C-alpha positions in Angstrom: 135.2 80.1 140.8 139.1 79.9 140.7 141.3 82.9 139.8 142.2 81.0 136.6 138.7 80.5 135.4 137.4 84.0 136.5 140.2 85.8 134.8 140.1 83.6 131.7 136.3 84.0 131.2 136.5 87.8 131.7 139.1 87.9 129.0 137.1 85.6 126.7 133.9 87.5 126.8 135.8 90.6 125.6 138.1 88.9 123.1 136.5 85.7 121.8 136.8 84.8 118.2 133.8 84.9 115.9 133.4 81.4 114.5 130.5 80.1 112.4 129.8 77.1 114.7 129.8 79.2 118.0 126.3 79.9 119.4 124.9 77.7 116.6 121.4 76.4 117.7 122.1 72.9 116.4 124.4 70.5 118.3 125.2 68.9 115.0 127.2 72.0 113.9 129.3 71.8 117.1 129.9 68.1 116.4 131.0 68.7 112.7 133.3 71.5 113.7 135.0 69.5 116.4 135.7 66.7 114.1 137.0 69.0 111.4 139.2 70.8 114.0 141.0 67.6 115.0 144.7 68.2 113.9 143.6 71.1 111.6 143.8 74.8 112.0 140.7 77.0 112.5 141.3 79.2 109.4 141.6 76.0 107.3 138.4 74.5 108.7 136.0 77.6 108.3 135.4 77.3 104.5 135.1 73.5 104.7 132.6 73.9 107.6 130.5 76.4 105.7 130.4 74.2 102.6 129.7 71.1 104.5 126.7 72.7 106.3 125.3 74.0 103.1 125.4 70.5 101.5 124.6 68.5 104.6 122.6 70.9 106.8 121.2 68.2 109.0 122.2 64.7 110.3 119.5 63.1 108.1 121.0 64.7 105.0 124.4 63.4 105.9 123.2 59.9 106.6 121.4 59.8 103.3 124.5 60.9 101.3 126.8 58.4 99.5 130.4 57.9 100.8 131.7 59.5 97.6 129.6 62.6 98.1 130.8 62.9 101.6 134.5 62.5 100.6 134.1 65.0 97.8 133.0 67.7 100.2 135.8 66.8 102.6 138.5 66.6 99.9 141.6 68.7 100.8 141.0 68.7 104.5 142.9 65.5 105.0 142.6 62.7 107.6 139.7 61.3 105.7 138.7 58.7 108.3 137.2 61.7 110.1 134.7 62.1 107.2 134.0 58.4 107.0 133.3 58.2 110.7 131.0 61.3 110.6 129.1 59.5 107.9 128.8 56.3 109.8 127.9 58.1 113.0 125.2 60.0 111.3 123.5 56.7 110.2 123.7 55.5 113.8 122.1 58.6 115.1 119.3 58.2 112.7 118.8 54.5 113.5 119.3 54.5 117.3 118.8 58.2 118.5 115.8 59.3 116.4 118.0 61.7 114.4 119.2 63.7 117.4 122.7 63.8 118.7 122.6 62.0 122.1 123.0 64.0 125.3 124.4 61.1 127.2 128.2 61.0 127.4 128.4 57.3 127.0 126.2 57.4 123.9 128.3 60.1 122.4 131.5 58.2 123.1 130.0 55.1 121.4 129.8 56.9 118.1 132.5 56.4 115.5 135.3 59.1 115.6 134.2 60.6 118.9 136.9 60.1 121.6 137.4 61.5 125.0 138.3 65.1 123.9 135.5 65.3 121.4 132.9 64.0 123.9 134.0 66.8 126.3 133.8 69.5 123.7 130.4 68.5 122.4 128.9 67.9 125.9 130.1 71.3 127.2 129.6 73.5 124.2 126.5 71.9 122.7 124.6 70.7 125.8 126.1 72.9 128.6 127.3 69.9 130.5 130.2 70.2 133.0 132.7 68.1 131.0 136.4 68.9 130.6 138.1 68.9 127.3 141.7 68.6 126.2 142.8 69.4 122.6 146.3 70.4 121.4 145.8 74.1 122.4 144.6 73.1 125.9 147.5 70.7 126.5 149.9 73.5 125.7 148.1 76.0 128.0 147.8 73.7 130.9 151.4 72.5 130.5 152.6 76.2 130.8 150.1 77.3 133.4 151.3 74.5 135.8 154.8 74.1 134.4 154.1 70.4 133.7 157.4 68.5 133.2 155.8 65.2 132.2 155.6 64.8 128.4 152.2 66.0 127.3 152.0 63.1 124.8 152.8 60.4 127.3 150.2 58.4 129.3 151.5 60.0 132.5 151.2 63.5 131.0 147.7 62.7 129.8 146.6 61.8 133.3 148.0 65.0 134.8 146.5 67.3 132.1 143.0 65.7 132.3 143.1 66.1 136.1 143.9 69.8 135.7 141.2 70.2 133.1 138.6 68.7 135.4 139.9 70.5 138.6 139.5 74.0 137.3 136.3 73.5 135.3 133.8 76.2 136.5 130.3 74.8 137.2 127.8 75.8 134.7 130.3 77.5 132.4 132.3 74.6 131.0 131.4 75.4 127.4 132.7 79.0 127.6 135.7 77.9 129.7 136.8 75.2 127.2 136.4 77.6 124.3 138.2 80.4 126.2 141.3 78.1 126.7 141.1 77.2 122.9 141.1 80.9 122.1 143.9 81.6 124.5 146.0 78.9 123.0 145.3 80.1 119.4 145.7 83.9 120.0 148.2 84.3 122.9 149.7 81.1 124.3 150.9 80.1 120.8 153.4 77.3 120.3 156.4 79.7 119.7 157.1 83.1 121.2 153.9 83.2 123.3 152.5 86.7 124.0 152.9 86.4 127.7 152.8 90.2 128.4 149.2 90.5 127.2 148.0 87.2 128.7 145.3 87.4 131.3 146.9 84.5 133.2 150.4 85.8 133.1 150.6 86.4 136.9 149.5 82.9 137.8 151.4 81.1 135.0 154.1 78.9 136.7 156.1 78.4 133.5 156.2 82.2 133.1 157.4 82.5 136.6 160.1 79.9 136.0 161.0 81.2 132.6 160.2 77.8 131.0 157.2 78.8 128.8 159.2 78.1 125.6 160.1 74.7 126.9 156.5 73.7 127.5 154.8 71.4 126.7 157.4 68.7 127.0 157.0 66.2 124.2 158.6 62.8 123.6 161.3 62.8 120.9 160.1 61.7 117.5 161.8 59.6 115.0 162.5 61.2 111.6 159.7 60.0 109.3 160.7 57.8 106.4 160.6 59.0 102.8 159.3 56.8 99.9 159.4 56.9 96.2 156.4 55.9 94.0 155.4 55.8 90.4 151.9 56.5 89.1 150.4 55.7 85.7 147.9 58.0 84.0 146.5 55.4 81.7 144.8 56.9 78.7 142.2 55.5 76.3 140.8 58.1 74.1 139.3 60.8 76.4 139.2 58.6 79.4 141.6 57.8 82.2 141.8 54.7 84.4 141.2 55.3 88.1 141.6 52.9 91.0 139.5 53.1 94.2 141.4 52.6 97.5 140.0 50.3 100.2 137.5 51.8 102.5 139.8 51.4 105.5 143.3 52.9 105.9 145.1 55.9 104.5 142.8 57.8 102.1 140.2 55.1 102.4 137.4 55.2 99.8 139.3 57.9 97.7 140.2 57.4 94.0 143.7 57.4 92.7 145.8 56.8 89.5 147.2 53.2 89.6 150.5 53.4 91.4 153.2 51.5 93.3 156.1 52.0 95.6 159.6 51.7 94.3 161.9 49.7 96.5 165.4 50.9 95.7 168.2 52.5 97.8 168.8 55.0 95.0 165.1 55.8 94.6 163.9 56.0 91.0 166.7 58.1 89.6 168.0 55.2 87.5 165.0 55.0 85.1 161.6 56.2 86.3 159.9 55.3 83.0 161.1 51.6 83.3 160.0 51.6 86.9 156.5 52.6 86.2 156.2 49.8 83.7 157.7 47.2 86.0 156.0 48.2 89.3 152.5 48.6 87.8 152.8 45.3 85.9 153.6 43.6 89.2 150.8 45.3 91.0 148.0 45.0 88.4 147.1 42.2 85.9 147.9 44.4 82.9 150.9 45.6 81.0 151.5 49.2 79.9 153.9 51.4 78.1 155.0 54.8 79.4 154.8 57.7 77.0 155.5 61.0 78.7 156.6 62.1 82.1 154.5 64.6 84.1 155.8 66.9 86.8 157.0 65.2 90.0 154.6 65.5 92.9 155.7 65.5 96.6 153.7 65.4 99.8 154.2 65.0 103.5 151.8 62.9 105.5 151.8 62.7 109.3 154.1 59.7 109.5 156.0 59.7 106.2 156.7 61.7 103.1 156.5 60.6 99.4 157.8 61.6 96.0 155.7 60.5 93.1 156.8 60.2 89.5 153.7 60.2 87.3 153.7 59.1 83.7 151.2 59.2 80.8 150.8 55.5 79.8 148.9 53.3 77.4 147.7 49.8 78.0 149.5 47.0 76.1 147.2 44.4 77.4 143.7 45.1 78.9 141.9 43.4 81.7 138.8 44.0 83.8 139.7 44.5 87.4 137.6 45.2 90.4 138.0 48.6 91.8 139.1 50.2 88.5 137.0 52.6 86.4 137.4 54.5 83.2 136.6 58.1 83.7 136.3 61.0 81.3 138.7 63.8 81.9 136.0 66.3 82.5 134.5 64.0 85.2 137.7 63.9 87.3 136.4 66.5 89.7 133.5 64.3 90.7 135.9 61.6 92.1 137.4 62.4 95.6 141.2 62.2 95.6 144.1 62.9 97.9 146.4 65.8 97.3 148.9 63.9 95.3 146.4 62.5 92.8 144.4 65.7 92.6 147.7 67.5 91.6 148.2 64.9 88.9 144.7 65.2 87.7 145.1 69.0 87.4 148.2 68.4 85.3 146.2 66.2 82.9 143.3 68.6 82.8 145.6 71.5 81.9 147.1 69.5 79.1 143.7 68.9 77.5 144.7 65.4 76.9 142.7 63.5 74.2 144.5 60.7 72.5 
């Protein structure tokens, strides 16, 4: 065993975090946790994981659920394709693998939503296989330990980091080793102001020796994400509201939203938001409406863009049946999975006690 792995594992066995999916007897729990942890902090994931496992305690329960039930439980965690892929994969596991998460690495990789990193995490942690893993924490730790100058988010950097992850993997202890690196990255080798003086690997860390730990990992420069303006219509008929269902693929796939549209204007919607909601929605949907009352503006930042949404209470001037639209009672809104923007709008409506 290398100095790196021996020191790291000694530290881990004394300091490891207590997490609900660790030492869980069912590999399914490890799978769910690893999917949830993609691009999401541990403290955010824990309550979602507990709720998910209480509602879908087995792969079979998940496979039998509807997409809407799955998205409802996932709502608020973001990156909803993860939930849809878990659902699809559960059905495949039931149909092709007798309801058991496959041990074979190639079979795991063939499941929707499971890439190279997730395969390594599941194989090592759930099945005790000697497979390397490489999430965001591990990229940062390896970049500092070996003072990697290649951008960690480039193809060349990926090759270097995967080679390091495989080279120092201790035989028979890959699961603990991968989790130890994750804990080190979360607790000590943090993105800013790493706690080098209490790090068990300080004496062998090349970035620490060179004084470059704050400069690692190197990342490619990112363009400033664009900002968009949208209008949304809370269309009221008695005690019901009109919701639209998003396509199953793409951003917020399968989620419900208030009819909306993007405003194409160099000056945004500051000229006349009320007129914009009537114009934009009439162009996007085969009905006409009239705005009555402005609600509070909602803003949100996604991974690749940000958006400002101007919601309005509206009534229909002309009515038409359209696929993907559904009238919903106000008290039923919580049953329909929504993204953060539309959930904020729904909360505004519910607090108003709207009933025209």
